[in-house]
VOGU-3710 file (C-alpha; in Angstrom, 3 decimals, decimal comma):
1> xxxxxxxxxx> 150,128/47,890/5,625  147,444/50,374/6,423  147,054/51,869/9,858  145,240/50,001/12,635  141,592/51,104/12,600  140,352/53,911/14,804  137,343/53,382/17,098  135,166/55,231/14,584  136,357/53,076/11,691  135,731/49,903/13,691
11> xxxxxxxxxx> 132,013/50,748/13,796  131,868/49,873/10,084  132,904/46,279/10,683  131,612/43,123/12,321  133,417/40,499/14,362  134,575/37,487/12,398  134,141/35,375/15,510  130,487/36,195/16,007  129,269/37,105/12,516  131,322/35,061/10,051
21> xxxxxxxxxx> 130,103/31,641/8,962  131,911/28,998/11,014  133,183/26,986/8,104  136,170/24,619/8,344  137,914/27,057/6,004  137,374/30,833/5,664  134,670/32,033/3,284  135,618/35,692/3,186  138,574/37,995/3,836  139,205/38,795/7,478
31> xxxxxxxxxx> 141,070/41,903/8,542  143,565/41,942/11,384  143,106/45,674/11,702  146,015/46,528/9,427  143,818/46,846/6,339  140,211/47,359/5,318  138,571/43,999/4,638  137,097/43,373/1,203  133,425/42,416/1,013  132,691/38,746/0,461
41> xxxxxxxxxx> 133,106/38,000/-3,238  130,474/36,306/-5,395  132,612/33,164/-5,518  133,117/33,113/-1,763  129,365/33,462/-1,239  128,843/30,513/-3,575  131,354/28,439/-1,630  129,648/29,288/1,639  126,232/28,365/0,255  127,519/25,020/-1,048
51> xxxxxxxxxx> 129,223/24,218/2,266  125,981/24,865/4,131  124,012/22,664/1,727  126,537/19,832/1,969  126,645/20,128/5,753  122,871/19,990/6,066  122,551/17,018/3,693  125,539/14,913/4,755  125,304/15,893/8,408  121,702/14,697/8,574
61> xxxxxxxxxx> 122,686/11,365/7,040  125,418/11,017/9,660  123,145/12,028/12,531  125,015/15,303/13,076  123,944/18,920/13,297  125,450/21,358/10,817  127,884/22,605/13,470  128,940/19,096/14,449  129,467/18,081/10,842  131,556/21,142/10,042
71> xxxxxxxxxx> 133,833/20,368/12,990  134,496/16,862/11,662  137,026/15,537/9,162  134,131/14,973/6,742  133,156/18,620/7,150  136,676/19,688/6,178  136,461/17,514/3,059  133,063/18,977/2,188  134,513/22,489/2,338  137,178/21,650/-0,244
81> xxxxxxxxxx> 134,578/19,923/-2,438  132,657/23,202/-2,430  135,851/25,103/-3,291  136,425/22,865/-6,309  132,846/23,366/-7,480  133,378/27,125/-7,594  137,089/27,554/-8,451  137,697/24,410/-10,488  139,680/21,275/-9,536  142,394/22,953/-7,466
91> xxxxxxxxxx> 142,148/20,781/-4,334  142,653/17,033/-4,142  139,580/15,743/-2,311  137,550/12,551/-2,549  133,785/13,007/-2,294  133,630/9,812/-0,291  135,530/11,600/2,495  132,583/13,917/3,030  129,987/11,167/2,863  131,816/8,478/4,838
101> xxxxxxxxxx> 133,304/9,612/8,178  135,495/6,515/8,388  137,327/7,495/5,200  137,797/11,070/6,346  139,117/9,967/9,724  141,426/7,400/8,130  142,965/10,105/5,949  143,348/12,500/8,870  144,945/9,766/10,990  147,381/8,847/8,228
111> xxxxxxxxxx> 148,698/12,413/8,163  148,696/13,324/11,845  152,357/12,327/12,278  153,555/14,466/9,365  156,527/16,634/10,394  155,228/20,213/10,373  157,466/23,083/11,494  155,562/26,387/11,567  158,269/29,020/11,328  156,083/32,066/11,974
121> xxxxxxxxxx> 153,726/32,169/14,946  152,634/34,954/17,277  150,793/35,852/20,444  150,697/39,002/22,610  151,814/39,469/26,215  149,302/39,662/29,058  149,538/43,451/29,444  148,985/44,197/25,732  146,140/46,745/25,514  145,671/47,618/21,831
131> xxxxxxxxxx> 142,301/46,175/20,789  142,940/47,313/17,218  145,166/44,272/16,745  141,997/42,182/16,702  141,362/43,508/13,210  143,921/40,993/11,870  142,040/37,857/12,864  138,731/39,491/12,056  139,853/40,017/8,484  140,981/36,388/8,290
141> xxxxxxxxxx> 137,691/35,096/9,653  135,633/37,150/7,258  137,514/36,612/4,049  139,688/33,520/4,324  137,321/31,211/6,180  140,180/30,804/8,615  138,156/28,994/11,295  137,142/31,267/14,178  133,836/30,926/16,028  133,736/32,135/19,628
151> xxxxxxxxxx> 130,904/34,150/21,094  133,153/37,139/21,685  136,615/37,860/20,318  138,962/39,452/22,813  142,651/40,005/23,228  142,628/36,894/25,378  142,274/34,909/22,156  145,639/36,279/21,039  147,461/35,409/24,264  149,544/32,493/25,467
161> xxxxxxxxxx> 146,918/30,014/26,630  144,935/30,147/23,397  148,182/30,125/21,399  149,132/26,746/22,876  145,614/25,462/22,293  145,381/26,503/18,661  148,949/25,773/17,555  149,582/22,474/19,306  146,166/21,038/20,246  143,977/22,174/17,349
171> xxxxxxxxxx> 146,471/21,430/14,570  149,034/18,913/13,367  151,911/21,355/13,989  154,839/19,605/15,687  157,310/22,473/16,181  156,661/26,222/16,175  158,908/29,255/15,958  157,658/32,167/18,064  158,169/35,562/16,488  157,764/39,232/17,324
181> xxxxxxxxxx> 157,692/42,616/15,626  159,260/46,022/16,343  157,227/49,222/16,619  158,203/52,833/17,102  155,712/52,904/19,981  157,065/50,341/22,520  153,570/49,614/23,827  152,768/47,959/20,495  155,421/45,260/20,787  153,544/41,938/20,857
191> xxxxxxxxxx> 156,318/40,376/22,930  159,647/41,707/24,113  162,618/39,497/23,277  162,873/38,270/26,851  159,170/37,336/26,775  159,684/35,319/23,613  162,501/33,409/25,301  160,423/32,837/28,460  157,497/31,467/26,439  159,761/29,133/24,462
201> xxxxxxxxxx> 161,301/27,803/27,662  157,882/27,358/29,277  156,447/25,325/26,398  159,542/23,167/26,093  159,506/22,489/29,824  155,806/21,553/29,651  156,469/19,254/26,707  159,683/17,729/27,984  160,936/18,060/24,410  161,910/20,801/21,934
211> xxxxxxxxxx> 158,526/22,003/20,690  159,407/25,661/20,274  162,124/27,943/18,995  162,207/31,719/19,311  163,325/34,757/17,392  165,368/37,621/18,738  163,973/40,755/17,066  166,702/43,140/15,934  166,085/46,891/15,500  168,743/48,364/13,188
221> xxxxxxxxxx> 169,190/52,155/13,420  167,651/52,279/16,872  170,027/53,357/19,675  172,086/50,535/21,159  170,633/47,813/18,922  173,962/46,147/18,173  174,914/46,165/21,864  171,713/44,192/22,566  172,788/41,649/19,953  176,144/41,285/21,685
231> xxxxxxxxxx> 174,454/40,857/25,066  172,052/38,142/23,914  174,809/36,214/22,167  176,720/36,107/25,431  173,735/34,383/27,073  173,456/31,758/24,308  169,678/32,296/24,436  168,957/33,032/20,782  167,765/30,557/18,148  167,490/32,937/15,183
241> xxxxxxxxxx> 166,874/36,570/14,239  163,851/38,544/13,038  164,020/41,872/11,219  161,760/44,440/9,525  163,547/46,476/6,866  160,444/48,667/6,651  160,919/49,615/10,313  157,549/49,867/12,057  155,197/47,651/9,984  152,024/49,505/10,957
251> xxxxxxxxxx> 152,752/53,109/10,054  153,978/54,846/6,917  155,741/57,414/9,107  158,071/54,701/10,390  161,258/56,226/11,768  163,787/53,471/11,121  163,674/51,934/7,625  166,951/50,336/6,502  168,545/48,017/3,942  169,936/44,502/4,292
261> xxxxxxxxxx> 172,914/45,474/2,112  173,880/48,566/4,115  177,533/47,673/4,706  178,105/50,121/7,525  174,897/49,286/9,395  174,385/45,557/8,839  177,690/43,894/8,017  178,974/44,159/11,612  175,813/42,352/12,673  176,311/39,571/10,121
271> xxxxxxxxxx> 179,871/39,176/11,336  178,693/38,741/14,936  175,932/36,315/13,933  178,234/34,156/11,818  180,904/34,053/14,516  178,273/32,901/17,042  176,811/30,338/14,644  173,315/31,913/14,697  172,860/32,363/10,971  169,103/32,282/10,305
281> xxxxxxxxxx> 167,684/35,755/9,690  163,958/36,100/8,985  163,038/39,347/7,231  159,525/40,766/6,909  158,896/41,851/3,307  155,844/42,676/1,203  152,291/43,072/2,530  151,588/46,669/1,578  148,247/48,123/0,396  147,418/48,578/-3,275
291> xxxxxxxxxx> 148,012/52,345/-3,030  151,469/51,843/-1,466  153,140/54,454/-3,673  150,753/57,079/-2,308  150,178/55,844/1,242  153,813/54,785/1,922  155,602/57,212/-0,460  158,983/57,432/1,232  159,495/53,890/2,512  157,576/51,357/0,393
301> xxxxxxxxxx> 160,710/50,175/-1,420  162,031/48,825/1,861  159,294/46,175/1,658  160,537/44,952/-1,746  163,345/42,579/-2,727  165,703/45,406/-3,723  168,296/44,847/-0,987  168,415/41,042/-0,701  170,755/39,847/-3,458  173,895/41,798/-2,525
311> xxxxxxxxxx> 173,614/40,955/1,173  173,089/37,270/0,367  176,029/37,214/-2,024  178,342/39,022/0,389  177,319/36,791/3,313  176,855/33,213/2,050  177,160/31,986/5,647  173,847/33,676/6,533  170,410/32,312/5,605  168,026/35,071/4,487
321> xxxxxxxxxx> 164,485/33,783/5,060  162,083/36,198/3,378  158,816/36,232/5,267  155,557/36,509/3,320  157,594/35,648/0,187  157,804/39,402/-0,489  154,214/39,319/-1,819  152,887/42,856/-2,255  149,105/42,332/-1,814  148,278/42,415/1,875
331> xxxxxxxxxx> 144,761/41,901/3,137  142,722/42,062/-0,006  141,153/39,604/-2,378  143,869/38,247/-4,702  141,674/38,468/-7,804  143,529/41,448/-9,314  146,908/39,905/-8,554  145,764/36,693/-10,268  144,574/38,662/-13,310  148,012/40,312/-13,522
341> xxxxxxxxxx> 149,694/36,917/-13,268  147,469/35,383/-15,954  148,308/38,291/-18,286  152,023/38,711/-17,559  153,267/35,719/-15,565  154,367/38,165/-12,847  153,386/38,409/-9,169  154,365/41,772/-7,746  157,577/41,572/-5,694  157,261/37,780/-5,201
351> xxxxxxxxxx> 158,484/37,189/-8,768  161,406/39,540/-8,132  162,294/37,441/-5,106  161,974/34,173/-7,011  164,473/35,356/-9,650  167,247/36,063/-7,142  168,815/32,558/-6,920  169,334/32,157/-10,666  170,076/35,810/-11,425  172,636/36,257/-8,644
361> xxxxxxxxxx> 173,887/32,728/-8,107  172,996/32,533/-4,408  171,689/29,551/-2,468  171,074/31,145/0,914  167,763/32,921/0,243  164,463/31,247/1,208  160,796/32,127/0,615  158,385/31,814/3,557  154,600/31,429/3,237  153,197/33,210/6,314
371> xxxxxxxxxx> 150,007/35,174/5,503  150,713/35,140/1,745  149,331/31,586/1,583  146,519/32,279/4,056  145,230/35,280/2,114  144,753/33,283/-1,094  144,354/29,582/-0,278  140,608/29,879/0,171  139,897/33,377/-1,199  141,238/32,379/-4,637
381> xxxxxxxxxx> 143,152/29,069/-4,596  144,223/29,477/-8,204  146,361/32,407/-7,094  147,772/30,341/-4,229  148,775/27,765/-6,843  150,379/30,467/-9,005  152,346/31,796/-6,035  153,609/28,351/-5,020  154,468/27,526/-8,619  156,426/30,769/-8,987
391> xxxxxxxxxx> 158,362/30,284/-5,776  159,190/26,619/-6,356  160,251/27,254/-9,940  162,591/30,021/-8,817  163,922/28,557/-5,565  163,350/24,844/-5,830  161,114/22,960/-3,411  163,983/22,844/-0,908  164,026/26,622/-0,365  160,331/27,303/0,373
401> xxxxxxxxxx> 159,355/27,099/4,056  156,077/26,822/5,937  154,714/29,531/8,178  151,132/30,521/9,022  151,245/33,760/11,058  148,965/32,029/13,550  147,523/32,589/16,128  146,336/35,714/14,287  144,124/33,488/12,133  143,033/30,962/14,732
411> xxxxxxxxxx> 144,223/27,395/14,441  146,635/26,832/11,520  144,929/23,523/10,680  142,813/24,998/7,883  145,992/26,281/6,211  147,662/22,900/6,682  144,719/21,153/5,050  144,667/23,649/2,193  148,314/22,988/1,315  147,907/19,245/1,737
421> xxxxxxxxxx> 145,127/19,258/-0,849  146,290/22,033/-3,191  147,481/21,207/-6,680  148,622/23,541/-9,457  146,061/23,294/-12,280  147,311/21,498/-15,383  146,834/24,516/-17,661  149,015/26,600/-15,314  151,660/23,868/-15,184  151,862/23,736/-18,973
431> xxxxxxxxxx> 151,820/27,492/-19,584  154,381/28,451/-16,925  156,489/25,317/-16,639  155,393/24,623/-13,072  155,932/21,177/-11,585  152,999/19,545/-9,758  152,893/19,833/-5,983  151,981/16,173/-5,555  150,315/14,342/-2,673  149,797/15,643/0,859
441> xxxxxxxxxx> 152,766/13,680/2,170  154,838/13,689/-0,994  158,364/15,055/-1,299  157,447/18,631/-2,260  154,907/19,215/0,502  156,959/17,386/3,120  159,872/19,669/2,303  157,761/22,797/2,564  155,913/21,708/5,698  158,992/20,956/7,709
451> xxxxxxxxxx> 162,043/19,350/6,177  163,438/22,629/4,860  163,149/24,389/8,212  164,524/21,289/9,923  167,669/21,652/7,829  167,922/25,349/8,642  167,617/24,701/12,390  169,728/21,517/12,314  166,896/19,248/13,427  166,660/15,552/12,559
461> xxxxxxxxxx> 162,927/15,176/11,725  162,685/11,496/12,599  164,367/11,987/15,960  162,162/15,015/16,638  158,997/13,054/15,831  160,018/10,305/18,231  160,600/12,849/20,992  157,254/14,600/20,541  155,258/11,418/19,986  154,578/10,917/23,687
471> xxxxxxxxxx> 155,722/14,160/25,262  153,689/16,358/27,573  151,949/18,210/24,755  151,051/14,995/22,894  149,477/13,604/26,052  147,591/16,873/26,553  146,422/16,774/22,931  145,113/13,226/23,335  143,004/14,318/26,318  141,874/17,432/24,478
481> xxxxxxxxxx> 140,775/15,425/21,419  138,309/13,488/23,545  136,328/16,665/24,210  135,080/17,719/20,769  133,311/20,725/22,278  136,702/22,377/22,776  137,533/22,201/19,075  136,381/25,092/16,923  136,427/26,739/13,516  137,013/30,187/15,001
491> xxxxxx> 138,897/32,850/13,075  139,813/36,181/14,570  139,405/39,548/12,878  137,021/41,957/11,209  134,574/41,463/8,339  132,287/43,700/6,348
//
């Protein structure tokens, strides 16, 4: 990733919350501050124009303003109709959904009990001071039509209260995994490990059920890191692990890059984790700028799949969950990556990851979709289809897991709707041997949305759904749904 913007650089950008079109889905790339946002593409401008026209026409017929229509289930359908007009028939959407609110609501109601486990979510602690982090949601709002629309974006939008609102009240997410990230500068930590645990306990107490799980972020090579692992295992307060082989994900001068297959450094950790029965390890990979060889010359390889296979083979008891599916392109339009795929059948670093199970005979490596799906689902859905096809072909549908990286991009509902409706185009299926994704609640999407993570975290989905059906958060959501003014299409970040 590129550096967080300086104050001078920020003057070049606009707020996605205040200046981006408040579409149900993003209509341009939004920067979180870790990369320079791309200008709105010609296709994205066409999508935005079509959404506005549909909203004005259909909203008037339904007695709604443009804003009211775009906040409705029919407005969501209209957005995907516009996407199909520009990008081809990539999304499964019925035009009647946009014209007839009853149909749109019936579809939304039929899916609201789908088991969705979001295995990558974030917020920042109350004392977090770095405004540059707002560049992430701003990029999403500008370029991905991610759904942000407040009068003024602030760090408050990335904190606990709004996290609960967006994850649990503004989306169909049933269970969330709260994550963190390590930085060489301690003031940049979004949440300390003890804060992650406190937030998880708070939400679960509010719900009266198990709505949240939490990572314990490990920091290999940093002084005393393995002692901290020992300490937390003694408290039995760890659900799973999170790691960054790149070290600090925001700076190319990161001090602590490392490898998963470093026997001296990591194998003692795996031994402790296996003995304690905490065997899920999420690893940040990918998401580097296009000039990574120049801008991250000494450490970029640590963001690739180069160290996964040996560690997975040596430690079959561990589950290696590769966040962002090792996709190289970070916050940029995926057009060039799609052109490379169309010409070669390769997606940089993600294809390397997808080959690991067959090439090395391992079954304990998983691909996770956080950010890598968000940055293509609406910017260029054909690439999103290519990525999903590549991952499912290599791993099988039972080893691809759902994550959104929200609340960086506002409510995850727009991403949920995009996957529910996405289909791999027939020409791509035939050329690359990809299987269709199928219906919104079919086997493939149900596995990705939640069943695969449920297996990893030893959750019975049906029992979990019964527990959350009338828990504290469900009751809060029912009250919240009655006040449509609280719902929004806000996305956080920077746009050009």
